[in-house]
N, C-alpha and C positions, 0 to 999 in steps of 0.2 A: 365109726365116727361119721359125723355129718360133713359132707364135702363142702369146702368153702367156695362161695361164689363171688367173693368180694373183689378178687383180682382178675384182670383179663390177661391175655398172652403177653402184652407189652409190659405189664407190671411184673409178671413172672420172669421175663427176660431180664428186666432191670434187677430183679432179686438175684438172679444167677450171676450177673456181672458184678454187682456190689459185693456178693459173697466172695467172689474171687479176689476182689480188691481187699477185703478184710483179711482173707487168708494170707495174702502177700504182704500187706502193709501194716496190719494191726496185730494179728495173732502172734507173730514171732516176737513182738516188742512189748506187749501189754504187761507182762510180768515185770519187766524192767521199768516200765512207766509207773507201775504201782510202787516200786521201790523208791523212785526219785520224786514221786508225788505230782507228776504232770505228764501229759502226752507231749511228745516232741512237736515243736511248732511246724516242722516240715510236713507233718501229716495234713495240716489244713491246706497247704498249698497243693499237695498232691490230690487231695479230694476235690479242690476247686478245679484243677486242670482236667480231672476226669468227669466233671459235671455232677458231682455228688453234694454240692452245696447250693442252697437256695433254689432247689429244683422247681418249686411252685411259684417262684417270682417270674414276672414277664421277661421275655427275651430281651426287651429293650434295656433291662436292668441287669443283664447277665444270667438270668435264670433260664428255665426250659419251658415255661408256661405249662408245667405238668400239674395234674390234679394232686390233691393231698395224699392220695393212696400211695404215691411213690415214696412219700415221707413215712407213711405207715410201714411200708416194706423195709425202709431203712431202720426204723425203730426196732422192728422185729429181728432183723438180722443181727444188729448190735446186741440186743438183749439175749438172743439165743446163744450168742458166742460169749456172753459174760463180759463184753467190752464196755464196762461202765465208765471208763475214764474219758471216753470220746464224747465231747459235748456238742455234737452236730445238731441234735434235736432242738436245743434251746436257740442256737445260732440260726438255724434254718426256719423254724416254725414258731418262734416267739419273737426274737429280735427283728428279723427281716419283715414279718407281717406288720409289726407296729409302724415301721417306716412306710410300708406299702399302703396301709389303711389310713394312717393319720399324718404322714409326713408331707411337707410341701414338695412340689416338683424339684426344687433345687436340692432339698435334703435327700430325696430319692436318688437323683443322679449322682450326688456326691458320695453316697455311702453304699447303696445296694450293689453296684457292680463290683466293688472291692470286697464286700461280704461274700459275693458269689464266687470270686476268684480265690478266696482264702487269704488275700492280702491283709484284710482286717478280720479280727475275731470279735464277735459281739457278745455282750452280756446285758442283763437287766438287773438293776439294783433296787429291789423292793424291801427286803427284810432288813430290820435294824436290831440292835441288841435288845430293845424293849418292844419291838413290834414285828410279829411274824405273820400269822394268819389274819390278824386284825390290821389290815392295811390303813384303816382310818386313823390308827394310832401313831403313824410315822411322825418323827420329830425333825427330820431334815428339812431345811427351809431354803427357799430361793427368793431373795429380796430384790425388788426392782431397784436398780442403781445405775446412773450414768447411761441410760438408754438400753442397758442389758440387765443381767441378774448376777447376784453373788450367792453362791451355794455354800451352806455350812451344814455339816452333819456327818454321820457315819453309817455304813451298811455292813452287814455280815452275812455269811453263808452264800456268797455270790458265786454261782456256777460260771466257769470260764473267767472268773474275776482276775486271776493272776496273768493270764494271757491277753485279756481284753484290750483291744485298741479303741473300741467304741462302747460306751456304756449308756444305756437308757436309765436315767436317774429319776426316781419318783421323789418329788419334793413338794412342800407346801408353799404356794405362792400367796395364799390368803389363809393363814392359820386359824383365824377366828371363824372361818366358814366351814370348818370340819372337812368332810370328804369333798364338798363342793369347792374347796380351795386348793385342790391338788393339781399339779401339772407335771409333765414329763420333759426331761431335758436330755440332749445329746451331748455327752461329755467325752472328749477324746483323751486318750492316754497322753501324758506329757503336758497337759494343761496345768499351769502353775497352781499349786494348792491341792491338786488331786494326787493322792498317794495310795498305792496298793500295800496292804498289810501282808502279813505272813500267810503262806498257804496253810490252811487249817488241817490238822491231823484228825482223821475221822475213823469211825468204826468200819465203814466200808467205802466203796467208790474211791479207793485210795489213789488212783491215777487221775482223778478229776481235780483240776486246779481250783478248788473252792477257796475263796479268800475273803478277807475284810477289805473294805474300801473306805478311805477317809477324804473328806472335803473340807478344807479350811480356807475360807475367803476365795473360793474358786470363781473367777470372773468369766462369764460366758456372754456372748453377744445375743441379741434378740433372735438371730437366725438359728440359734441352738435350742430354742424352745420348739419341741416337736410339734409340727403342724402350724407353727406361728401363732399369732394372736387369736386365730379362729379356734385353737385348741387350748388356750389358756384357761386354767381352772376346770378343765374337763378330763383331767388325768384319771380320776377314779372311774369315770364312765368308760374310758378306753380300757382300763384294766378289767373291769367287769365284763366287757364285751368279749375280751380275748380269753378269759379264764376257762370257759367250757372246753375249748380246744386244748388248752394247756393241760387240763385235768384228764381229758381223754387220752392224751399222750402217755400219761402215767399209767392209765389202765391198759393201754396197748402193750407197753413194755412189761407190765406185771404179768399179763397172760402169756406173752412169749417166753419170758424167763421161767414161768411156772411149768410150761410144757417142756422146755429144755431140761429142767430139773427132773421131771418125771422120766423123760427119756434116758437121762444119765443113770437114774436109779434103777430103772428096769434092766438096763444093760448090766449094771453092777450086781444086782441080786441074782441074776441068772448064772453068774460066774463065781460069786463068793460062796465058799462052802463052810457050813457050820454043822457040827455033829454028823458029818458024813453026807450031808445033803445041801443043795443050793438054798440060800436064804430065800430066794423067790418061791420055793416050794412050800414054805410054811403058810398056813392059812392067814395068819395075822398080816404077813407081808402082802399077800395077794389082795386081801380085803382093804388094807390101807391104800394101796396104789389104785385099786378100782374106785374107791371113794374119791380120791384126789383127782383121778382122770375124769370122773363124772362132773365134778365141780368145775374143773378147768374147761371142759367141753361146753358147759352151760355159759361160763364166763365169755368164752370166745364167740359164741353165737351172739350174745348181748353186745359185746364190744364191736363186732363186725357190723351190727345194725347201727350202732352209734357212729361208726365210721361212714356209713352210707348217709346218715343224717347230716354229719358235719360237711360233707361234700356238697350238699345242697343248702347249707346254712340254716338247717332246721334242728340242730342240737341245742336243747335248752339247758339252762344252768342246773336244774334239779337232776335231770337224767345224767349229765356229765358227772355230777357229784356222786350219784349212785354208782356209776362205773368206777370212778376213782377210788371210793372208799371200799366197795365190796371186793374189787379185784386186788387192791393192795393188801387188804386183810387176808384174802385167799393166798396171795403170793407168800406172805409170811408163814401161813399155815403149811403150805406145800414145802417150803424150804426147811421148816422145822422137822416135819415128818420124814423128809428125804434124808436129812442129816442123820436122823436116828437110825434109819435103815442102813446107812453106810457104816454105822458103828464108829469105832475109833478113827477110822480114816475120814469120816465126815467132819472131824475136828482138825484136820491137817490142811494148812493153807494151800498146799500144792494141788489139792483137789478142787475142781470148779464148783462143786456143790458147797464147799465151805465159803468160798468167796461170794457165791450167790446168796448165801444165808446172810452174810454181813451186808451186802449191797441192798438187800430187800428192805431192811428195817426203816430206812428213811422214806420209803414210798408212802408210808402212812402219815408222814409229817409234812413234807414239802408240798407245794401246790395248794396249801390249806390243809390243816390237820383233818383226820377222819372224823373227829368230833365236830368240827366246823361243817364238814360235809353233811353230817346227820342233821345239823341245825338248818342248813339250807334246804334239805329235803323236807324236813318237818314244816318249815314255813311255806313251802310250795303246796303243802296239804292243807293250809289254812290253820296250822297249829302255831299260834304265837304266844309268847310269854307276855302276860298282861303287864302294862306299865304300872309301877307303884303310885 
């Protein structure tokens, strides 16, 4: 195997510490969280107290001024353990960065320290019942009124939605302007007219509190427009600027989960006996696993390079789309092949490979479907569909 050079000794020490935290605070509880449909809220406060939230935020806002590789370590540890219910990634590296990059100083001081401590849980509300990968198609509106805005609409498939104390809401402030009329709003739980729907029952990620959100005549002041007037109608631009990092996060978790699945399967086939010999001794088993390991090794090298690029703000949209689509496709292939090698036990929920199989499927859908990723890549190559 190619020795990884992405992490330094500090990153590895952080990995060891966070792995111990997951072993103590997450591993013993995750199965119960899957049954109840959400992670206990207390986990957020424990993570914040131990410095595991918003690590890449400035110290002035409660973070650690750490580079993004600390978050990469966290993504990998959670994915390797199959802890898909823990929504730290979106909280730390999607919600908080929007505030850091686009928020006013007042918004940053008001919210970032509480996100870092775990007092607040963050979510971002993009997807709607009729608008997922096509963010230009959102229908939620924010109409100027009485010096502020009135938000109306609904969102669905919102990660951390049920726990969320703070939601970044994507809404149209100028519907006639299409994408150029989109803005982002900071809506707090408990705001009149803002209601959380039921926790959605899903194929996988059963401990993740994914939910619907409803906005009916939600009045917010001008101070709740992310970035203030300077960012009004620039919401779509902000979303596009942050999507490469979001999509790379999916690729990172895909590779880590795939490697974990291979490791579980190798251990299993060495012990499982069929016709008097270990399953791992059959040529088909050995060749399948050799092929999967080769592909995962190649994916890891590519993703590690993408991580280097994102740390110096050089990761472009097309490359991130390649990483997201190829690695999530590979993840689903790995899980399917490994379940097959587990045989009947691969279909039993008590086995990590079974849960990993169910968790993997959404990776090809959220963050922009893989079909959209291919469209992004093709356009970067100068391949456009001619207008009629």
